[in-house]
N, C-alpha and C positions, 0 to 999 in steps of 0.2 A: 493675314498678319495683323491687320488693324484690330480685328476682334480679340486677338490674344492680348494685345496691349491694353485695350479698354477693359477686358475682363480682369486682367492683372491689376489695373488701376482700381477697379471696383472692389476687388478683394482687399487691396491695401486700404481703401477708404472704410470698408467694413471692419477690418482689423483695428483701424484707428478709433472707430465708434465703440467697439468692444472695450478697447483699452481705456478710453475716456470714461466709460461707465464703471470699469473696474477701479480706476483711480478715484472717481467720485465716491464709490462705496468704501474704498480704503480710507479716504479722508473722513467719511462719516464715522467709521470705526475708530479712527484716531480721536476725533472730537468726543465721541461717547466715552472712550477710555479716559481722556483727560478730565471729563466731567465727573466720572466715577472716582478718579484719583483725588480730585478736589474735594468731593464729598467725604471720602475716607479721611483726608487730612482735617477737615472741619470736625468730623465725628471724633477723631482722636484728640483734637484740641479741647473739645467740650466734655470729653469723658472725665469723670471725677478721678482723682488719684486713688490708687489701690490702698486699702487700709494697711497699717503696719502690723496689726495684731488681730487675731480672730479667736472667738470662743465658739466651739461647736456644742450645741445643745442636743439633748436626747429628744425622744418623741414627746415626753410630757413637759418640755420646756423648763422644768425646774432642775432637771438633771443635766449637769455640765459634763460633756463627754471628753473634751480635750481642748488644749490651747494650741494655737497654730501661729506661725508668722504669716504676714500678709502675702508672702511669696510662695507659700506652701502649694504644692501641686495636688494635694489630696485633702482639702479641708472638709469635705462632706457638704451635703446640701443644706444643712441647718446651721451653718457657720455665720456668725454676725460680727461686724467690726467692733472692736473695743479699744480703749486707750491702753497705753503702756502700763499705767498704774493698775488697771483692772486685770490685765494679763498677769502681772506680778502677783497681785492679790490672789488670783485663782490658783496659780502655781503654789503659792505658800499654803493654801488650803487643800493641798493634796489633789488638785485636779491634774490628771495625767497630761504630760507634754506629748505632743505629736512625735512619734518615733521617726518620722521622715524629715521634718524641718527643724526639730529640736529647739523650740523657743526658749527652753530653760537654759541651754548653752548660750544662745544669743543674748539673753538677758543677764547671764552670769549668775544664775540661781542654781544651787545644788539641791536636788530633790532627794 
């Protein structure tokens, strides 16, 4: 009967060691996640603000393809930030407005 009690105690001590290792690992995971979250917050704080207006250029860079709002989900790879005045000027010179974000409507310009 004494062997059963000591083996049961040994099993419980083994379980305790396993759980302590699991707890230590979980605490490391928590610390790693807190570090990553802090890095994400710092990155978001350092990120420059999104531009209000974009002009998308063609392959030859002299050809302007479209004017977009800064929130447009489809500005193309060759879109560059511009000022409000530049966006208005481009629209007045018959540069097409993006059909998705409609910068002409946002700016109050009829094309």
